[in-house]
ROKENU-784228 format. One record per atom (N, C-alpha, C, O): z negated, x negated, y negated. Coordinates in pm, whole numbers, padded with zeros to 5 digits, always signed. Each point is the difference from the previous one (the first is absolute). Layout:
# ROKENU-784228
ZXY...
This chain:
# ROKENU-784228
-12980-09439-12068+00044-00059-00126-00070+00074-00112+00027+00117-00023-00116-00184-00047-00076+00062-00108+00083-00004-00127-00007-00096-00077+00084+00199+00057+00091+00005-00112+00014+00144-00043+00018+00088+00084-00024-00062-00214+00006+00137-00047+00132+00067+00039+00007+00123+00006+00096-00202+00019+00128+00057+00044-00010+00055+00140+00081+00083+00041-00181-00130+00034-00005+00027+00142-00072+00130+00032-00065+00012+00103+00077+00088-00193-00052+00131+00029+00104+00079+00078+00112-00049+00022-00148+00172+00021+00094+00085+00070+00123+00022-00089-00013+00006-00122+00131+00005+00180+00123+00010-00078+00001+00121-00093+00063-00006-00106-00131+00114+00143-00013+00110-00096-00120+00087+00035+00004+00080+00093-00108-00097-00169-00117+00084+00008-00063+00005+00138+00018-00091+00080-00093+00201-00051-00066+00015+00130+00101+00011+00112+00107+00058-00017-00141-00114+00132+00091+00006+00114-00009+00136+00067-00108+00059+00006+00221-00009+00045+00001+00121+00081-00007-00041+00145+00063-00098+00039-00138+00170+00040-00016-00036+00139+00122+00043+00081+00042+00116-00007+00014-00208+00084+00110+00032+00091-00047-00035+00139-00032-00116+00027+00027+00212+00062-00052-00023+00134+00110-00052+00091+00086+00075+00045-00091-00205-00017+00096-00064+00090-00075-00106+00078-00112-00034-00036+00172-00022+00143-00068-00102+00079-00034-00123-00082+00064-00027-00102-00163-00047+00147-00045-00119-00073+00104-00109+00008+00072-00012+00099-00064-00070-00207+00093-00111+00000-00043-00104-00100+00083-00049-00077-00213+00014+00076-00053-00093-00098+00047-00140+00030+00003-00041+00117+00032-00034-00219+00043-00139+00019-00121-00090+00017-00105+00024-00061+00119-00127+00142-00110-00091+00027-00006-00116-00097+00080-00007-00094-00175-00085+00115-00014-00115-00088+00120-00092+00009+00075+00003+00097-00058-00084-00200+00116-00088-00009-00040-00146+00016-00105-00042-00048+00190-00034+00115-00021-00144+00008+00052-00067-00126+00082+00057-00072-00129-00177+00046+00043-00072-00120+00142-00048+00016+00038-00052+00106+00043+00069-00209+00140-00042+00001+00019-00130-00073-00075-00032-00093+00173-00043+00133+00046-00113-00079+00070+00057-00122+00069+00101+00011-00085-00162-00128+00068+00048-00121+00108-00098-00038-00029-00104-00060+00154+00134+00093+00107-00094-00027+00051+00004-00141+00078-00086-00042-00121+00188-00035+00055+00014-00135+00140+00055+00007+00042+00053+00103+00030-00065-00209+00136+00053-00006+00097-00093+00070-00007-00122-00016+00096+00179+00095+00102-00082+00066+00087-00063-00107+00069+00069-00075-00072-00201+00069+00069-00071-00107+00150+00018+00005+00066+00000-00104-00011+00015+00223+00145+00008+00012+00054+00140-00001+00119+00020+00024-00206+00080-00051+00045+00137+00010+00030+00058-00137-00083-00007-00090+00201+00064+00074+00037+00063-00125-00037+00147+00008+00061+00076+00074-00162-00035-00152-00047+00137+00010+00082+00093-00087+00012+00118+00033+00045-00167-00143+00084+00085-00083-00077+00087-00095+00050+00029-00109-00172+00015+00145-00083+00082-00087-00137-00066-00011-00060-00034+00102+00010+00017-00221-00131-00058-00018-00091+00103-00061+00034+00062-00100-00152-00043+00162-00097+00095-00054+00017+00138+00059+00111+00044+00028-00225+00025-00008+00001+00130+00062+00047+00110-00093+00024+00113+00045-00010-00143-00173+00047+00103-00092+00143+00043+00032+00044+00106-00043+00028-00192+00118+00140+00033+00034+00017+00028+00148+00110-00012+00054-00220+00051+00014+00008+00023+00144+00093+00114+00034+00051+00008+00112-00027+00082-00207+00087+00114+00028+00143-00040+00029+00078+00080+00053-00040-00204-00087+00136-00045+00026+00022-00036+00146+00114-00020+00042-00223+00012+00036+00009-00042+00138+00043+00117+00089-00047+00112-00016+00136-00141+00107+00039+00095+00104+00028+00138-00055-00062+00098+00041+00154-00090-00135+00029+00127-00065+00051+00105+00098-00008+00120-00026+00060-00166+00140+00054+00094+00096-00108+00089+00059+00029+00110+00049-00156-00157-00052-00108+00080+00056-00053+00101-00100-00079+00087+00038+00120-00096-00164-00055+00088-00101+00089+00121-00027+00034+00030-00115+00005+00039+00223+00078+00121-00019-00088+00112-00054+00050+00093-00064-00180-00100+00091-00096+00095-00052-00099-00073-00089-00037-00114+00027-00006+00182-00133-00098-00061-00088-00137+00061+00028-00018+00121-00011-00077-00207+00046-00134+00044+00032-00097-00040-00110+00027-00089-00080-00141+00156+00079-00115-00041-00080-00125+00033+00080+00009+00064+00105-00123-00107-00152-00125+00025+00071-00027+00149+00011-00074+00044+00089+00132+00035-00179-00021+00145+00001+00067+00067+00119-00028+00117+00029+00116-00188+00041+00067+00055+00118-00087-00005+00124+00039+00052+00105-00157-00115-00114-00080-00024+00119-00143+00052-00011-00062-00008-00106+00011+00060+00216-00143+00022+00018-00054-00129+00061+00051-00048+00100-00155-00007-00161-00054-00128+00045-00121+00022+00090-00092+00073-00035+00094-00136+00152-00110+00010+00096-00088-00123-00001-00016-00066-00103-00039+00037+00217-00096-00111+00011+00070-00136-00006+00119-00010+00029-00193-00093-00067+00059-00135+00002+00019-00048+00143-00086+00021+00086+00197-00085-00060+00030-00057+00131-00030-00148+00006-00026-00055+00108+00028-00012-00223-00027-00144-00001-00002-00052-00142+00051+00064-00092-00109-00181+00076-00006-00065-00130+00053-00142+00012-00023-00068+00101+00094+00024-00204+00055-00134+00000-00023-00068-00133-00062+00055-00090+00113-00176+00080-00020-00080-00121+00067+00063-00121-00051-00013-00112+00163+00079+00132+00078+00052-00113-00008+00152-00015+00064+00056-00089-00140+00010+00175-00011+00145-00012-00049+00063+00128-00055-00067+00088+00075+00197-00077-00051+00078+00112+00113+00080+00066+00107+00018-00057-00136+00029+00179+00090+00090+00070-00074+00131+00025-00114+00001+00047+00180+00111-00079-00061+00131+00016+00083+00088+00091+00123-00010+00004-00191+00096+00070+00068+00107+00069+00045+00100-00106-00077+00032-00091+00199+00018+00102+00051+00092-00102+00092+00103+00064+00053-00022+00109-00034+00132-00179+00089+00107+00048+00093+00041-00114-00045+00035-00109+00173-00041+00137+00098+00044-00100-00013+00152-00013+00005+00071+00101-00020-00021-00222-00038+00138-00022+00106+00101+00044-00034+00106+00053+00160-00136-00076+00106+00096+00029+00027+00011+00149+00004+00110+00055+00015-00224+00011+00035+00000+00142-00122-00006+00092+00012+00017+00121-00131-00041-00179-00124-00015+00078+00010-00116+00098-00058+00004+00109+00132-00107-00147+00024-00115+00087-00107-00106-00023-00024-00042-00113-00040-00002+00222-00108-00097-00009+00056-00142-00008+00087-00038+00078-00136-00039-00174+00044-00139-00019-00121-00088-00029-00112+00048-00019+00137-00178+00016-00098-00097-00051+00050-00043-00138+00114-00044-00014-00199+00056-00085+00038-00035-00137-00069-00131-00039-00122-00005-00015+00202-00099+00001-00051-00133-00034+00003-00015-00152+00106+00006-00061-00222-00026+00002-00014-00009-00145-00029-00145-00038-00104-00054+00035+00197-00007-00107-00013-00140-00040-00014-00009-00151+00069+00070-00074-00159-00156+00028-00027-00012-00142+00081-00115-00060-00013-00115+00043+00094+00148-00141+00090-00098-00060-00075-00120-00055+00044-00113+00018-00156+00136-00086-00074-00111-00061-00047-00100+00103+00002-00121-00024-00046+00171+00141-00048-00088+00106+00114-00084+00056-00018-00120+00026+00133+00181-00006+00113-00072+00057+00059-00101-00098+00039-00110+00039-00033+00149-00167+00051-00093-00100-00095-00118-00017+00044-00113-00024-00174+00139+00036-00100-00107-00011+00019-00105+00109-00016-00119-00025+00051+00165+00145+00019-00091+00114+00144-00050+00010+00030-00087+00082+00058+00143-00164+00140-00045+00003+00073+00036+00127+00081-00079+00049-00108+00196+00006+00062+00037+00127+00092+00122-00013+00023+00072+00096+00029-00051-00218+00091+00112-00018+00120-00008+00094+00051+00101+00047-00006-00225-00023+00117-00018+00086-00026+00051+00141+00093+00044+00068-00218-00050-00021-00031+00050+00133+00017+00151+00007+00050+00053+00100-00091+00016-00205+00017+00145-00004+00148+00036+00000+00043+00090+00072+00034-00159-00154+00144+00026-00006+00064-00023+00137+00084+00077+00045-00126-00185+00019+00055-00034+00131-00036+00107+00103+00083+00041+00081-00209+00004-00085-00045+00102+00094+00081+00128-00016+00042+00061+00099-00019-00020-00224+00077+00121-00025+00146-00018+00042+00057+00085+00068+00003-00197-00108+00140-00025+00031+00026-00002+00149+00100+00054+00047-00189-00116+00027+00021-00017+00144-00038+00126+00077+00082+00054+00075-00205-00007-00093-00050+00108+00085+00073+00133-00024+00008+00082+00090+00044-00062-00211+00067+00126-00030+00129+00017+00079+00050+00112+00014+00005-00222+00039+00127+00008+00074-00019-00006+00152+00098+00001+00074-00223-00008-00027-00025-00013+00143-00031+00135+00062-00083+00075-00051+00151-00044+00162-00021+00125+00073-00016-00032+00148+00099-00019+00070-00221+00014-00024-00027-00033+00139-00133+00066+00039-00092+00002-00081+00082+00051+00203-00123+00072+00038-00126-00087+00001-00111+00051-00006+00129-00183+00012-00116-00090+00000-00014-00079-00130-00064-00105-00004+00124+00158-00102-00018-00056-00134-00048+00113-00091+00062+00106-00005-00170-00128-00066-00055+00102-00088+00104+00039-00104+00056-00086-00068-00031+00215+00054+00101+00048-00094-00048-00012-00144-00115+00030-00033+00206-00075-00051-00021+00001-00145+00087+00113-00054+00122-00005+00009-00188+00107-00065+00076+00118-00044+00051-00012-00144+00115+00033-00027-00201-00079-00064+00038-00003-00140-00110-00069-00078-00100-00043+00057+00118+00030-00186-00103-00055-00088+00014+00060-00139+00106+00053-00035-00211-00062-00042+00004+00036-00142-00108-00081-00070-00080-00067+00065+00077+00073-00196-00099-00080-00072-00033+00064-00133+00075+00083-00053-00191-00122-00001-00036+00041-00135-00034-00125-00080+00041-00110+00039-00114+00124-00148-00024-00114-00088-00083-00109+00066+00016-00118-00034-00102+00153+00126-00093-00099+00057+00013-00019+00150-00052-00098+00054+00119+00190+00016+00000-00003+00146+00140+00018+00059+00088+00060-00061-00072-00114+00181+00120+00026+00080-00046+00072+00126-00098-00039+00062+00170+00146-00025-00036+00081+00116+00110-00014+00105+00117+00026-00029-00154-00065+00149+00094-00007+00112-00029+00116+00094-00113+00018+00045+00216+00061-00014-00015+00113+00091+00041-00046+00139+00117-00026+00026-00215+00015+00065+00021-00058+00131-00030+00099+00112-00073+00097-00020+00129-00124+00136-00033+00076+00120-00149-00015+00030-00056-00109-00015-00006+00217+00057-00142-00003+00038-00012-00032+00148+00058+00070+00084-00133-00173-00050-00025-00039+00139-00141+00045+00038-00097-00068-00036+00083+00179+00107-00131+00063+00021-00104-00086+00072-00119+00017-00022+00164-00108+00109-00098-00078+00078-00039-00130-00068-00074-00080+00057+00122+00060-00178-00049-00110-00080+00048-00138+00040+00108-00015+00058-00187-00084-00089+00039-00140+00011-00031-00059+00138-00108+00023+00054+00203-00098+00001-00023-00063+00129-00122-00092-00003-00075-00007+00098+00054-00062-00209-00112-00094-00010-00133+00070+00020-00088-00051+00070+00072+00168-00130-00123+00077+00016-00017+00046+00144-00111-00003+00054+00222+00045+00009-00004+00043+00139-00034-00117+00093-00074+00017+00097+00128-00134-00129-00030-00119+00081-00146-00039-00014-00063-00041+00098+00009+00052-00219-00142-00025-00020-00086+00096+00082-00101-00039+00059+00143+00166-00057-00077+00102+00072+00003-00025+00151-00102+00014+00067+00220-00050-00015+00016-00019+00144-00040-00140+00048-00034-00017+00117+00037-00081-00206-00026-00139+00041+00128-00070+00040+00031-00108-00050+00043+00170+00141+00131-00049+00039+00075+00115+00067-00060+00101+00036+00191-00117-00021+00082+00103+00064+00039-00044+00140+00004-00119+00031+00026+00217+00055+00044-00033+00136+00149-00035+00000+00067+00007-00103-00016-00043+00220+00139-00043+00012+00098+00111-00037+00100-00025-00067-00128+00147+00110+00094+00109-00028+00013+00024-00150+00111+00012-00052-00223-00005-00016+00005+00028-00144+00067-00115-00075+00081+00023-00090-00116-00145+00126+00056-00116-00068+00150-00011+00025+00077-00025-00092-00035+00044+00217+00143-00008+00033+00079+00108-00073+00113-00024-00043-00172+00142+00030+00066+00108-00074+00021-00041-00145+00108+00020-00056-00212-00078-00005+00012-00047-00138+00106-00109-00012+00075-00004-00097-00068-00085+00195+00097-00109-00005+00143+00054+00004+00088-00049-00071-00064+00151+00155+00135+00057+00007+00034+00071-00131+00110-00016-00053-00203+00095+00002+00025+00073-00125+00025-00096-00116+00094+00018-00078-00177-00120+00068+00012-00098-00108+00130-00078+00010+00068-00022-00101-00032-00021+00221+00122-00077+00019+00123+00082-00035+00095-00052-00060-00095+00178+00098+00113+00087-00032+00013+00020-00151+00110-00004-00054-00224+00024-00014+00002+00019-00145+00046-00127-00072+00075+00007-00097-00120-00123+00145+00039-00126-00064+00147-00033+00028+00067-00060-00085-00017+00098+00202+00144-00015+00024+00079+00077-00105+00098-00050-00055-00142+00170+00028+00064+00084-00103-00006-00070-00136+00099-00001-00074-00214-00058+00041-00014-00071-00128+00090-00122-00006+00070-00021-00098-00072-00061+00203+00075-00124+00000+00151+00026-00006+00074-00079-00060-00029+00188+00122+00142+00035-00008+00041+00028-00145+00116-00014-00037-00214+00053-00043+00024+00028-00142-00046-00115-00089-00020+00017-00120+00004-00134+00181-00038-00123-00070-00136+00012-00070-00021-00060-00105-00069+00137+00163-00135+00015-00054-00099-00071+00091-00009+00029+00119-00065-00123-00177-00108-00069+00071-00131+00058-00051-00020+00008-00122-00071+00032+00210-00126+00057-00047-00096-00109-00048-00053+00010-00110+00031-00111+00191-00079-00120-00033-00151+00021-00006-00073-00096-00024+00025+00218+00045-00145+00021-00006-00045+00103+00103-00081+00089-00029+00134-00102+00151-00043+00087+00108-00143-00037+00040-00027-00116+00031-00061+00213-00030-00141-00018+00038-00060+00139+00016+00058+00097-00050-00172-00084+00116-00059+00133+00023-00026+00079-00127+00010+00123+00001-00044-00190-00111-00027+00070-00126+00123+00068-00057-00012+00096-00076+00130-00145+00111+00124+00055-00053+00073+00090+00099+00117+00034-00019-00186+00005+00125+00057+00089+00101-00085+00126+00006-00121-00006+00022+00185+00120-00040-00070+00128+00005+00037+00075+00127+00096-00036+00069-00172+00140-00037+00021+00076+00122+00030+00146-00034-00074+00064-00074+00183-00014+00129+00044+00136-00027-00078+00103+00079-00098-00032+00067+00143+00158-00073-00070+00111+00062-00018-00019+00150-00105+00034+00055+00206-00089+00012-00007-00023+00144-00045-00141+00034+00010-00042+00116-00058-00030-00213-00044-00137+00023+00110-00102-00010-00022-00118+00027+00143+00162-00065+00113-00094-00011-00021-00094-00118-00055+00039-00103+00101-00161+00119-00015-00103-00102+00094+00026-00117+00113+00046+00018-00161-00076-00140+00081+00012-00122-00018-00127-00083-00110-00030-00046+00218-00045+00027-00007-00117-00087-00013+00048-00144+00079+00083-00046-00177-00135-00025-00022+00036-00140-00010-00127-00084+00007-00111+00052-00022+00129-00181-00022-00108-00096+00109-00107+00007-00014-00101+00070+00122+00125-00142+00110-00095-00007-00009-00088-00125+00101-00052-00047-00221+00035-00005-00019-00081-00121+00038-00145+00016+00045-00063-00096-00063+00007+00217+00036-00140+00022+00138-00014+00065+00049-00111+00019+00013+00225+00013+00130-00007+00066+00107-00043-00099-00023-00003-00121+00139-00030+00174+00108-00047-00088+00133+00042+00058+00021-00006+00121+00069+00049-00208+00138+00027+00039+00080-00124-00036+00037-00020-00116-00012-00062+00215+00061-00131-00024+00131-00010+00077-00002-00016+00122+00115+00026-00189+00129-00009+00070+00012-00126+00085+00064+00002+00105-00125-00112-00152+00010-00124+00077-00107-00007+00109+00009-00082+00091-00111+00170-00102-00112+00002+00094-00069-00136+00008-00053-00035+00105+00054-00041-00213-00071-00129-00001-00082-00009-00128+00053+00018-00109-00183-00048+00124-00092-00001-00113-00092-00121+00011-00012-00062+00106-00054+00029-00219-00098-00107+00003-00137+00046-00048-00093-00080-00005+00078+00206-00032-00123+00050-00060-00113+00009+00101+00020+00046+00112-00139-00090-00152-00120+00017+00081-00056+00138-00026-00029+00033-00115+00014+00048+00218-00053+00134-00020-00067+00044+00128+00004-00070+00102-00064+00188-00106-00060+00055+00119-00145-00040+00019-00060-00065-00086+00003+00104+00201-00140-00024+00031-00013-00130+00078+00082-00029+00087-00183-00049-00119-00015-00134+00056+00009-00002+00152+00074-00081+00056-00145+00170+00013-00002+00000+00146+00137+00028+00061+00025-00032+00116+00065+00091-00195+00131+00039+00051+00114-00089-00049+00115+00023+00035-00147-00125-00115+00105-00088-00051+00058-00087+00111-00076-00059+00078+00209+00050-00068+00062-00085+00101+00004-00146-00045-00019-00028-00119+00042-00066+00210+00002-00142-00036+00097-00034-00112-00033-00080-00088+00154+00140+00088+00098-00036-00101-00045+00036-00141+00041-00064-00096-00125+00165+00083-00047+00038-00132-00115-00087-00047-00005-00038-00117-00089+00005+00206-00110-00086-00044+00046-00144-00022-00063-00076-00072+00174+00040+00136+00056-00135-00019+00100-00006-00114+00056-00106-00028-00033+00220-00039+00086+00002-00118+00148-00008+00030+00080-00032-00089-00042+00061+00213+00142-00002+00036+00064+00136-00029-00070+00100-00018+00202-00098+00013+00067+00128-00019-00027+00090+00121-00021-00048+00111+00021+00177-00136-00023+00092+00111+00098+00116-00008+00059+00028-00105-00044+00039+00218+00092+00112+00006-00069+00117+00071-00123+00006+00006+00203+00086+00047-00058+00120+00061-00087-00030+00122-00074+00087+00045+00083-00209+00007-00079-00034+00120-00149-00015-00030-00080-00015+00093+00042+00017-00223-00144+00004-00031-00061+00128+00056-00117+00001+00040+00194+00107-00037-00051+00126+00052-00023-00007+00151-00087+00070+00052+00164-00154+00019-00021-00019+00143-00135-00065+00026-00074+00039+00091+00042-00141-00172-00132-00065+00010-00110+00103-00022-00098+00005+00075+00113+00077-00178-00102+00100-00033-00022+00100+00113-00112+00043+00025+00221-00007+00045-00014+00091+00115-00087-00065+00107-00084+00066+00061+00105-00196-00037-00080-00071+00099-00147-00004-00037-00086+00022+00085+00058-00049-00212-00139-00003-00047-00061+00139+00013-00115+00015+00043+00190+00087-00081-00050+00137+00008-00028+00040+00145-00104+00062+00028+00193-00095+00063-00019+00033+00141-00129-00061+00051-00077+00066+00071+00052-00191-00106-00123-00069+00039-00121+00071-00059-00097+00027+00071+00101+00004-00200-00116+00063-00065-00028+00138+00058-00116+00038+00015+00220+00037+00017-00020+00131+00061-00072-00010+00134-00088+00081+00030+00126-00179+00050-00056-00014+00134-00137-00068+00003-00081+00027+00089+00056-00115-00186-00124-00080+00000-00101+00051-00103-00121-00005+00024+00170+00053-00139-00090+00048-00104-00009-00091-00120-00061+00036-00101+00122-00153+00110+00005-00092-00114+00127-00086+00011+00053-00017+00110-00004-00037-00224+00124-00078+00002-00016-00129+00082-00111-00050+00014+00221-00004+00039-00008-00115+00091-00042-00131-00066-00056-00087+00068+00080+00070-00198-00028-00129-00063-00116+00008-00098-00019-00090-00082-00057+00195+00088-00110+00023-00093-00110-00105+00015-00044-00029+00111+00001-00029-00225-00111-00095-00004-00086+00033-00122+00029+00094-00074-00133-00173+00054-00091+00024-00113+00053-00059-00130-00057+00025-00106+00165-00104+00111+00053-00061-00122+00153+00009-00004+00065+00001+00104-00010+00006-00225+00145+00006-00016+00066-00125+00056+00105+00008+00064-00166-00123-00088+00058-00127+00044+00017-00004+00151+00105-00039+00051-00209+00080+00021+00006-00002+00145+00101+00102+00053+00069-00025+00099-00062+00141-00166+00098+00100+00041+00141-00054-00017+00085+00017+00087-00060-00084-00201+00131-00063-00023+00034-00096+00112+00112+00000+00053-00209-00084-00016+00024-00100+00104+00035+00066+00134+00093-00042+00068-00168+00146-00033+00025+00068+00127+00137+00067+00002+00069+00000+00102-00030+00057-00216+00132+00063-00008+00110-00106+00015+00095+00019+00075-00110-00130-00147+00101-00106+00003+00018-00058+00140+00110-00038+00039-00220+00031+00036+00004-00054+00137+00029+00110+00103+00018-00029+00118-00014+00153-00163+00008+00116+00089-00106-00014+00109+00029+00004+00120-00152-00020-00166-00115-00015+00090-00040+00137+00053-00092+00064-00051+00164-00021+00154-00014+00135+00052-00085+00000+00127+00033-00067+00098-00142+00142-00101-00091+00008+00114-00026+00147+00033-00033+00079-00088+00048-00044+00215-00016+00139+00042-00132+00023+00072-00036-00079+00088-00038+00183-00123-00115+00040+00080+00047+00069+00128+00116+00038+00010-00205-00023+00085+00038+00057+00131+00049+00143-00011+00075+00046+00086-00117+00024-00190+00034+00142-00012+00149+00023-00019+00049+00111+00023+00026-00215-00066+00143+00015-00024+00077-00018+00131-00014-00102+00067+00093+00201-00030+00075-00004+00126+00110-00104-00004+00038-00048-00107+00012+00013+00224+00106-00102+00010+00126+00044-00074+00064-00081-00068-00029+00208+00081+00120+00049-00067-00011-00008-00151+00096-00038-00068-00213+00074+00015-00022-00008-00145-00001-00145-00046+00053-00031-00107-00111-00057+00185+00000-00143-00034+00142-00053-00010+00034-00077-00090+00049+00121+00183+00139-00047+00001+00072+00046-00127+00072-00078-00062-00091+00204+00024+00065+00051-00120-00048-00073-00125+00081-00045-00081-00212+00033+00066-00056-00065-00119+00043-00146-00008+00034-00049-00108-00034-00019+00220+00041-00141+00002+00146-00018-00040+00036-00103-00057+00047+00202+00088+00142-00010-00035+00025+00035-00147+00107-00031-00053-00203+00095-00011+00012+00033-00142-00063-00106-00089+00052-00030-00107-00164-00026+00151-00071-00100-00081+00052-00139+00033-00071-00082+00059+00194+00056-00098+00064-00130+00016+00012-00066-00136+00032+00066-00099-00057-00196+00092+00006-00072-00127+00140+00006-00059+00016+00018-00121+00084-00031+00204+00138+00006-00046+00045+00146-00007+00002+00068+00103+00034-00018-00221+00042+00139-00012+00115+00038+00093+00004+00111+00052+00088-00204-00030+00116+00030+00083-00036+00021+00146+00079+00057+00077-00198-00102-00037-00043+00011+00139-00079+00129+00027-00036+00027+00114+00010+00050-00218-00079+00122+00018+00082+00111+00064+00120+00014-00025-00187+00065+00108+00065+00113+00065+00053+00097-00105-00066+00025-00101+00184+00029+00124+00060+00093-00095-00071+00135+00005-00077+00027+00092+00104+00056-00192-00059+00134-00002+00046+00082+00120-00079+00072+00061+00207-00081-00027+00049+00070+00118-00065-00056+00125-00026+00072+00096+00000-00204-00098-00070-00063+00112-00141+00054+00018-00048+00012+00112-00018+00020-00224-00134+00060+00008+00009+00138+00063-00077+00033+00090+00172+00049-00136+00017+00135+00053+00032-00003+00149-00047+00085+00076+00128-00183-00034+00042-00009+00141-00097-00080+00087+00022-00009+00121-00127-00048-00178-00093-00082+00076-00066+00084+00111-00034+00116-00021+00018-00178+00136-00052+00072+00117-00137+00064-00026-00026+00111+00044-00062-00182-00116-00133+00054-00029+00008+00121-00092-00075+00096+00017+00163-00100-00114+00018+00114-00091+00059+00118+00075-00047+00113-00013+00150-00139+00093+00064+00107+00074-00097+00067+00099+00007+00121+00021-00095-00199+00037-00093+00055+00099-00114+00079-00064-00058+00088+00063+00026-00120-00187-00120+00058-00061+00025+00095-00117-00084+00085-00029+00196-00098-00039+00024+00081-00119+00012+00149+00034+00063+00038+00099-00125+00043-00182+00007+00147+00014+00053+00059-00130-00051+00101-00049+00152-00163-00005+00052+00043-00130+00058+00141+00007+00076+00034+00090-00114+00048-00189+00055+00133-00017+00046+00011-00144-00079-00016-00093+00208+00042+00074+00052+00013-00136-00053+00128-00063+00006+00107+00061-00058-00116-00184-00051+00120-00068+00115+00092-00038+00113-00045-00015-00142+00175-00002+00105+00093-00042+00046-00028-00142-00078-00047-00083+00203+00075+00055+00054-00019-00134-00032+00123-00083+00025+00113+00042-00080-00134-00161-00036+00111-00087+00125+00057-00066+00078-00073-00063-00059+00203+00077+00111+00068-00066-00057+00104-00095-00053+00102+00046+00061-00124-00176-00058+00095-00095+00069+00136+00007+00122+00008+00017-00202+00098-00032+00056+00135+00001+00074+00028-00132-00044-00040-00107+00156+00108+00119+00074+00036-00121-00071+00113-00072-00044+00096+00064+00032-00104-00197-00069+00106-00074+00074+00133+00008-00045+00099-00057
């Protein structure tokens, strides 16, 4: 992003020696604009401090952090490796530029991301620790995922084997069960929004398109084209079962290396999704085919449940899930 705001958050960067975790390239997103039926309550980033006040028990500023190398760049800002000076705690510092977000009219997405992610505590969901802001920028203090983005890893490997994919499916399903129990729909599960922790464990990130919907029924078009379920491209109401469709698409992409309905044009992709034109290459095992076929159903009510994914014979036979240790900060 060629913008004078897009310089380092404060002067020269200090080098922090930690494992690599660079974010990979991004696919093009559908731009749904502002959800017409959603009451945001706050308009404009100048009042972002009113969001999630429960997380602001401590007041931070950029002076609290040593800034390291950039981890990734996005449309609205950058992500940097950072270290909190007092506790020496390593985090990812997401720097978003208010002018860019106001220009695109996506302030509500930032508010939603803060409101939702700040209340989630699960080993396979990226932790949101806190946030602060100044006149031009909003800073999100996030958990650092040392192994970076799944999409970059998938590009490097070409595709994943059954064990790795099944492990991701169990981790993702467990995390989404946790979200759905709290009436949170992610709506944008894809490799670009999944990070990998120190032990390679999956971490759901980027809750910008997610929604906390007590009714769990929405009509908004959002997410990445290749991952959109039939009910969304057909303009029907949707609920938490959109995430089940996304798991099926992700499982296919992990095993094959590309999404199941990918074509050279948006129109053709829409048609294939609407028809559930699902074709498997020989490399996909029978067990994986069975799981994917039970998730990629046109009727949301016919899709395999999240618990069904965890209990599926192919997942049980191949998953090597290991829960990461829980971080307990030392008392000063």
